[in-house]
C-alpha positions in Angstrom: 246.1 133.8 48.3 247.0 131.9 51.9 244.4 131.4 54.1 243.9 133.1 57.0 244.3 130.8 60.1 241.7 132.9 62.2 239.3 132.3 59.5 239.5 128.9 58.9 240.8 125.4 61.1 243.3 123.8 59.5 244.2 119.9 61.1 247.5 119.1 61.8 248.4 116.8 59.2 247.3 119.8 57.1 244.8 117.2 54.9 241.8 118.6 56.6 240.5 122.1 56.2 237.2 123.0 58.4 234.8 126.0 57.9 232.9 126.3 61.2 230.3 128.8 60.0 230.5 129.1 56.0 229.4 132.6 54.7 228.5 133.8 51.5 231.7 135.0 50.4 233.1 131.5 51.2 232.0 130.7 48.0 234.9 130.0 45.4 238.0 127.7 44.6 240.2 126.3 47.2 243.5 124.3 46.2 245.4 122.1 48.2 249.4 122.1 47.4 251.3 119.1 48.7 255.1 119.2 47.8 258.2 117.5 48.5 261.6 117.9 47.2 260.4 115.6 44.6 257.9 117.5 43.3 254.1 118.7 44.4 250.7 118.0 43.4 247.6 120.0 43.7 244.0 119.6 43.9 241.1 121.8 43.4 237.9 122.2 45.5 235.5 124.0 44.2 232.9 125.5 47.2 229.2 126.6 47.3 227.4 128.6 50.0 223.9 128.5 49.6 221.6 130.0 52.3 217.9 131.2 52.3 216.6 134.7 50.9 217.3 137.7 52.7 217.2 141.4 52.2 219.3 142.4 49.8 221.0 145.8 50.7 218.4 148.6 51.0 215.5 145.9 50.8 212.8 146.6 53.4 210.3 143.9 54.7 207.2 146.3 54.5 206.4 149.7 53.7 204.0 151.7 52.2 203.8 154.2 48.8 201.3 156.7 47.4 200.3 157.0 43.9 197.8 159.1 42.0 195.4 158.0 39.4 197.1 157.8 36.0 200.4 157.8 37.4 203.0 154.6 37.8 204.9 153.2 40.6 207.3 150.8 41.0 207.8 148.3 43.2 210.6 146.6 45.0 211.5 143.2 46.4 215.2 143.4 46.9 215.8 139.9 48.1 218.9 137.7 47.3 219.5 134.2 48.2 221.6 131.1 46.4 219.9 129.5 44.8 218.5 132.3 43.0 215.2 133.1 45.0 212.1 132.3 42.6 209.9 135.5 43.0 205.7 135.7 43.2 203.7 138.7 43.3 200.7 138.8 45.0 197.8 141.5 45.3 195.2 141.0 48.0 195.7 137.5 48.3 195.5 136.9 44.3 199.0 135.9 42.0 199.9 138.9 39.8 200.9 138.1 36.1 202.1 140.2 33.6 199.8 142.3 32.3 200.2 144.5 28.6 200.4 147.8 29.6 199.5 147.2 33.1 202.0 145.3 35.1 205.8 144.4 34.4 208.7 142.5 36.0 211.8 143.3 35.7 215.1 142.6 37.2 214.7 138.6 38.1 210.9 139.7 38.9 212.0 141.8 41.7 210.8 144.8 40.6 207.3 145.6 39.7 206.1 148.7 37.8 202.0 149.1 38.1 201.0 151.5 34.4 198.5 153.9 34.9 197.4 153.1 38.1 193.9 153.1 38.4 192.0 153.4 42.1 191.7 149.5 42.4 194.9 149.1 42.1 194.9 150.3 46.2 195.8 147.0 48.1 198.8 145.2 50.1 200.8 144.0 47.2 203.4 140.7 48.8 206.7 139.4 47.3 207.1 136.5 48.4 210.8 134.8 47.4 211.5 131.2 47.9 214.5 128.8 47.4 215.5 125.1 48.2 216.9 126.7 52.1 214.0 128.7 52.8 211.6 131.4 52.0 211.0 135.4 52.7 208.3 137.6 52.5 207.8 141.6 51.6 204.9 143.4 51.7 204.0 146.9 50.2 200.5 148.9 51.2 199.8 151.3 48.3 197.3 153.9 48.4 195.8 155.4 45.6 194.8 159.3 45.4 191.8 160.4 43.0 190.9 164.1 42.5 187.2 164.6 42.8 184.6 163.4 40.4 180.8 164.4 40.0 178.4 162.4 39.0 176.8 164.0 36.5 174.9 161.6 35.2 172.6 161.5 38.0 172.3 165.2 38.3 170.1 168.0 36.8 171.5 171.3 36.1 167.8 173.3 36.6 165.2 172.9 39.0 162.1 174.5 39.1 160.2 174.3 42.3 156.8 175.7 44.2 157.5 178.5 46.8 156.9 176.5 50.2 158.1 173.0 48.8 160.9 171.5 49.8 164.7 171.4 47.4 167.5 169.0 47.2 170.2 169.4 45.3 172.7 166.4 44.9 176.0 166.7 44.5 177.4 162.8 44.9 181.4 162.9 44.4 184.0 160.3 44.5 187.6 160.7 44.8 190.7 159.8 47.4 191.1 161.0 50.1 187.2 161.9 50.1 186.8 165.2 48.8 185.0 168.4 50.7 181.8 169.5 49.8 180.5 173.4 49.5 177.8 174.8 48.1 178.2 178.1 47.4 175.7 181.1 46.0 176.5 185.3 45.4 174.1 185.9 47.9 174.7 183.2 50.8 178.4 182.6 52.7 179.4 178.9 51.5 178.3 175.7 53.2 180.6 173.3 54.3 180.5 169.3 54.5 182.8 166.2 54.1 179.9 163.7 54.9 177.0 165.4 53.5 176.0 165.0 49.4 173.4 167.2 48.8 172.2 170.8 49.7 168.6 170.7 51.5 166.3 173.9 51.5 163.2 173.5 53.2 160.2 175.5 52.6 161.7 177.1 49.3 160.7 180.9 48.8 161.2 182.9 45.7 164.2 184.8 47.4 165.6 181.0 47.0 165.9 181.4 43.3 169.1 181.4 41.7 172.3 180.1 41.2 173.9 177.7 42.9 177.5 175.7 42.3 178.7 172.6 44.7 182.9 172.3 44.9 184.2 168.8 45.7 187.9 169.2 46.7 191.2 167.0 48.2 194.1 167.3 48.2 194.8 165.9 44.3 192.5 168.3 42.5 188.7 169.6 42.4 185.7 169.4 40.8 182.3 172.1 40.3 178.6 171.2 39.4 175.7 174.4 38.5 172.3 174.4 39.3 169.4 177.0 38.6 166.7 177.0 40.6 163.2 178.6 39.5 160.8 179.3 42.0 156.8 179.1 41.2 154.4 180.9 43.2 152.2 179.0 45.5 148.9 177.4 43.6 145.9 179.5 45.0 142.7 177.4 45.1 139.9 179.1 42.6 136.7 180.9 44.2 133.9 179.1 44.0 131.3 180.5 41.5 127.6 180.2 41.6 125.4 181.0 38.7 121.6 181.1 39.2 118.9 181.5 36.3 
């Protein structure tokens, strides 16, 4: 097809074609045709336009996403360039390599799939794209939500305590976001606290005996733990006994 003179500068004698500001769509085959009454001759020129990595289409330089434990995620590094950029992925500064059942790359490594997400997968991911012309970096911050889990391995389900002593019912819970803890008992109104991981009763009385429950909850889910509390009476000193003969 003939060239648009507004896009290209052709010398007066027609032997030179100048592209003042080449674009990637200028790549292709150009043909110069010289003709006279005695015939014509044609010469072809293949033009390749190189450019550094840049965002492609809807690509973003920085974005964030949220996932829950056990789900999967696809992180996108939508870049293009010529020559085709080499892409490397990093998490918190450490190079990521394919790992069976955990990390997979697609689309010339422009997509990273994370399988069976765990809390340790939260962090900053960086895609570094480079070629001979330049480089570009894309950052993705991923947060991982996890339902509450009460560490039962450190707990007892039954407590026997003397009247007048101090009782502590621990409820160590983990999760993301941080779980809200609520201690309940049928005779009492709920006692809620997001930071405290135990319920303390000072100077236990017999009326404190019963069943208590710790409820840990966040936006992802919940977990519960029940405790049975038994209260024994106070120890009373034995009266002195005098024996005489």
